[in-house]
N, C-alpha and C positions, 0 to 999 in steps of 0.2 A: 244151453245146458253147459255145466262145467265138465270139460273133457280134454285131456291131453292126448290119450291114445287114439281117440277118434280122429284127430286132425291128421294122423299119419296114414289113415286109410285112403286108398286111391279113389274108391268109388262110393262116396257118401251119398246116401239117398235122403233127401230132405222133404219129400212130399208128405210123409205122415205128420211132420211138424206144421206144414201148411194146413193139413186137415185139422190139427188142433187149433189153428187160427181161424178157420172158417167153419169148422165143426162137422165135416163130412166123416162119417164113421166107415171104416173099411167094409164091414159086412153088409151095410145097408145104405142105399142111396137116400133114404129118408133123413139120415143125419146130416142135413145140409147146412146148418148154422150152429155156431157156438159163441166164441168170443165176439166175432163181428156182429152177430145178432144181438148179443147183450149190449154192446155199445150203440147199436142201432136203436135200441130202446131208450138209451139216454138221449139220443138225437130226437126221438119222438117227444120226450118230455121237455127238452130244451126248446124245440121249435114250436111247441104247443102255444106258447104265450102270444107270439106275433099275430096269428090270425084270430085267435079266439078272444084275446083281451080286446081287440078292436071290435069284435062282434058283441061281447058282453057289455061294453061301455057305450054301444050305439043306442039311439033312441028306441029302436024297435026290438030290443033284445028280449028273449023269453025269460032270461035270468039276469035282470039289470043289476049292475054293480057300479059303485062310485070309483073315481080315479084312485082314491086312497085304498079302497079294497082291492083294486086291480094291482096296485103296487105291492100289496102283501101277497096276492096270488102269485105274482111273478117272483117275488123275493124268497118265499118260503121254500122253493125248490133248493136254493142254495143254503138256506138256514139249516136244513136237515142233513147236509152233506158231512159236517164234522162228526155227527152221531153215527152215521153210516160208516165213516172212515174208521172210527175206533172199533166198532163191531166187526167190520170187515177185516181189520188187521188181526184182531184176536182170533177170529174164525180161521183166517189163513194160516196163522201160526199153529193152532191146535188141530184143525180139521183138514188143512191143505187148501191151496189156492183154487184147485179145480172144484172142490166141494163148496167153497165159498161162492164161486160163480153160480153154482146151482141154487144155493140158499138165497142168493140175491134176487132170484126171479120171484120170490114170494112178495116182497114189498112192491115190486113192479106191477104184479098182477092186482094187488089191492089198490094201487094208485089208479089204474084204469077202471077197476070196478067201481070205485067211489066217483070217478068222473062220469061214468055211465048213469049212475043213479042220482047224481047231484040235482037237488031242487032248491038249494040255497048256497050262499057263498061259503058257509062253514064246511060243507062237503068238499068244496074245492081247496080250502085251506088244508084239510087233512090229506087230500089226495096229493097235493103238491109237496107237503111235508114228507109223506111216504116216498114220493118220487125222489126227493133229495137224499133220503136215507139210502135208497138203492143206488143213487149216483155216487155217493161217497164210498159205498161198498165196492162198486164196480172199479173205481180207480185205486182201491186198495189191493185188488187181487188180479185184475186181468193182465197188467204188465208183468207182474211177478210170475204168473202162470206161463206166459209166453217166453219170458226171459229164462225160465228154468227148463223148458222143453226144447229150446231153439239151438241150432247150430250157429256159431259166431258169424258165419258168412251171410246168414239171412235173418239174424235176430232183430236188427233194426227194422227190416222190412216187415217182419211178422208183427211187431208192435204197431207199426204204421198201419198194417192191415186191420188191426183191432180198432184203431182210431178212425179209420175210414167209415166205420158204421155210423158215427155221429153225424157227419154231413149228409149221409144217405138218409138217415132218419129225419133230419131237418127238412130235406127235400120232400120226402113222402108226406110229412106233416103239413108242410106248406101247401102241397097239392090237395090234401084232404081238407085243410082249413078253408081253402078257396071255394070248395064246392059241397062239403058235407057238414052236417050238424055236429055239435060237440059229442053227442051221445053215439052217433054212428062211427065217428073216428075213434072213439074210445073202444068200441067193440072190435074194430079192425086191429087196433094196437094190442088188445088183450090176446087175440088169437096166436100171434107168433110168440108171445111170452109163454103161453101154455105149451107151445111146441118146444121152446127152449128147455123147459123143465123135463120134457120127455127125452129129448135127444142127448142132453148133456150127461145123462146117466151112463151112456155107453162109453164115453171117453175115459181113459185111465188117468189116475192121479199122476202128478209130476214125479219123476224118480227122486228128486230132492226130498220131497215130503215123505215118501215111502222109506227111503234110507234113514231119514231122521227118526221115523217110528219103528225102525228095525224090522220092517217087512221086506226082507231081502228078496224073496222069490217074486213078490209083486213088483218090487223095484226093477228086477231084471226083466220082467215081462213088459214093464213100462218103457225101459230103455230099448227093448227089442221093437216096441211099437213105434216110438218116436225117432229111432235112429236105426233104420234098416241097414243091413249089410255091414254092421259094425262088430267089433270084438266085444261082445256083451260083458264077458268076465273082466277084461282089463278095464273097460269103461266103468263097470260097477265098482271095482276096487278103488279106482282113482276118485270116483265120486264119494264112496264111503269114507275114504281117508280124509277128504276135504270136509265133508259134513261133520264127521266125528271131531275133527280138530276145532271146527267152528262151534260145536255144541258142548265143548268142555266147560264153558263158563256158565255161571248162573244168570238168571234174569237181571239181578241187581248189578252184577259185573258187566253185563251187556249194556245196561244203561250208563254205567260209569265210563264205558269205552268212548262215549260221545264227548267226553272231556278231552280225549286225545286229539291233537291238532289235526291229524289226517282225517279222522271220522267227523270231527267238528266242521272241517272244510267241506267234506262231502255233503253233510247235512245242510250247510248254508247254501250250497249250490242248488240242491233240490228245492229248498224253500224259495230261493230267488226265482228259479225257473217256473215254479207253480204260481208265484205271485205275478210274474210277467204274463203268464197265460190267461190270467183273469183281469188284471188291471189295464189291459189294452182296450177295455170297453166292449169286448165282443159280446158279453152277456147282455148288456144294456141294449146294444144294437140288435141282437137276435130277438130279444123279448119285445122290442118296440119298433122293429124294422118297418112294418107297414105304416105305423103312425109317423115315423121319421120321413118316409117317402111322401106321405100326404103333406107334411110340412114343407117339403121342397117344391110342392105344386107341380109334380110330374103328371102330365096328362097324356103323353104319347102312348103309354101303356098303363093299364090298371096297376096300382101298387101291389095288389095281391098277386098278380101275374109276375111282376118284377121280383117279388120275394121268391117265387118258384124258380125263376131263372138264376137268381143269386145262389140258391141252395145247390143247384147243379154244379156251379163252379166250386163249391165247397168239396164236392165229391172229386172233382178234378184235382183240387189242391191236395187232398189226401192220397189220391192215386200217384201224384208226382212225388209226394213224400215217401211212399212205399218204394218207388223206383229210385229215388235219389239218396235215400238215407244211407245205404251201404255202398254207394258209389262216391259221393262227395263228403260224407261224414256229417256228424251232428253239428259241429261248430258252424260250418258254412251254411247249412240249412237254417240254423237259428238266426244267423246274421241276416241272410237274405229275406227271411220271413219277417223279422222285426223291421227292417228297412221298408219292406213292402207295405206293412201295416201303417207305419208312420206316414208314408206318402199318401196312402188312401185316406187316412183321417184328415190330413192337411187339405186334400182335394174337397172333402166333404165340408170342412170349415170354410174353404174359399167359396163354395157354392152359397152357403148361408150368409157370408159376408157380402157377396154381390147382390143377393136378394135384399139385404138390408139397405143397400145403396140405391135400390130402385130399379135394378136391371130386370128386363123382361124374362120371366121364368121359362117361357117357351124357347128362348135362345140358349138356355143352359140346362135343358133336360138331360143331356148326356152326362153331365158332371156327377150328379148323385148316383146314377145307375152305374157308371164306370167305377165310382168310389166304392160302392157296395160290392160289386163283383170282384175287384182287385183286393179288397179287404178280406173277403171270405177265402179267396184263393190263397192269399199270403198266410192267413192265420192257420189254415189246415195244412199248409205245406210244411210248416215247421214249429210254430209256437205251441200248437197242441200236441204234436207228435214227439218232439224232442224230449220234453220232460219225462214222459213215460218211458222212453227208450233209455235215457240216462239213469233213471231210477232203478231200472231192472239190471243195471250193469255195475255201478260204482260202489255198491255195498256188498260185503260178504254175506253169505247165506243167512246167518243167524241174526243179522241186523235189518234185513229187507222188510220184514213185516212192520217193524217199528218205524223205519224210515218212510214206508208207504203210508202208514197211518198219519205221521206228522205231515207229509206232503199233501195228502188228501184233505186233512183238516185245514191246513193253510189255504189250499185252493178253495175250499168251501167258504171259509171266513171271508177271504178276499172277494169271492164271487158274490156273496151276500151283501157285503159292504158296497161293492160296485153297483149292483142292481138296486139296492135299497136307497142309495144316495142319488141315483140318476135323476129322478123327478125333482127332488129338492135342488140339486145343482142346476137342472134345466131352468127352474124358476129363477135361480140366482144369477146364472151366467148366460142363459139363452143358448141356442144352438150355435151361435157365432163363436163361442169360446169353449164349450164343454168338450167338443171333439178335439180341439187343439190341446186341451189338457191331457186327454188320453194319448195323443200323439207324442207329447213331450215325455210322458211317463214311459212309453214303450221304446222311445229312442234310446234311453239309457241302457236298454238290453244289449245294444250293439257293442259298446266298449266292455260291458261286463262279460259277454260271451268270449270276446277276443282274449281277455286277460285271465279269466277264471275257469272257464268250462274245459274239462279235459276231452281230448278226442279219443273215442273208444272204438272206432270203426274197425271191424274185422278181427278184434281181439277176443280171446276166450276170457271167461270170467276170472280165471286164475291169473292170466297175464295182466288184466286190468288191476287186480289187487296188488300184484307185484310191482307194477308201475307206480301206483299210488304210494306204496311203502317206500320205494326208492326216491320219490319226490318229497318225502316227509321232511 
């Protein structure tokens, strides 16, 4: 949250902000999940393809589909993201980021409901499209909500906490996919979604939105909830002054602001970060991980069980991100993550190259397993967490919704292109070169981060804007 007076207080209490991140409400232990639970649902949807596409395309499938249909089932999740991003940004602007998180639970619930009743591939198309809409909405609002309620000292970690839900959801879905039917797993995923609808009602809206809507008393109550032991009046006045200055301009003038060099640069940074988060090939690998592992002829462990192990390391990567984000900064984390993904993809390429030369698959079984584990660890350590953290920090309050919408749209389009082109590129290039292509793309993120990404570690949102203005 934006606050100058708050930083002068000796005894800041940040646990209510962590509650906003994990969703525990003070009066009741039942409010156990919120933003992390929402992102966990995106992990369910993202991880669904790997086990169930393999089952749906197998000869004994109860709902047989072709590989072309499977490609659409996988890709429609990302096709719906831009539509959700636009709706999420509008909702966050007019209704508030917290309310938007609550609204987002509706398409998620419909996604799992249609998966449960699916008796043809068309039901799966609609289900995945709705899942994509919810995914776009989620990434338009969750980082804004956490950015607005958080103290600068833990803001990056809170955003990373939200991101950790995705690999955790991937892990649970891989576990369910290995042993449960599609209908049973859908029922299990629907239950926490309904729980999310109930518990998120209890959390207050962010003070930013309440001040923007001139609900002063509610804004003070929200400040008191998220920032215990602070000077509520001084913090409220500082926030009100900042928000009122930001809201002096009309919507058209806000759009025109992006022609300014400073804001244009900030927007280009967000666009590039979200492009890198999708063009690293992670969507294609997540959607087809079990199929890829079968292609590597791994036999020491069942491919479905390897997927479960890999998903665990995604959780580890997100936990590391939460721990390292505010200690080493955004730039170092992004550089280390990009380098790790590049190395992992090169190892996977090497494995397929050696197989093409006639090497015994049994002597190389460790290569694809290590590549998948290190890839997931590196991706969730930085490439997924850093864009959300930077987005919540480098834009003034009145531009965040618009920037989040653009970033989420770019992310959705790039993710759709990456997943939709995977099978055609696989036919054209084979596994020997397609992962090398992804590695070369993500390698360019290292110099870009070094020269263009600002470091915002430990800075208040006012300080970040002041720094950007001075560097104009």
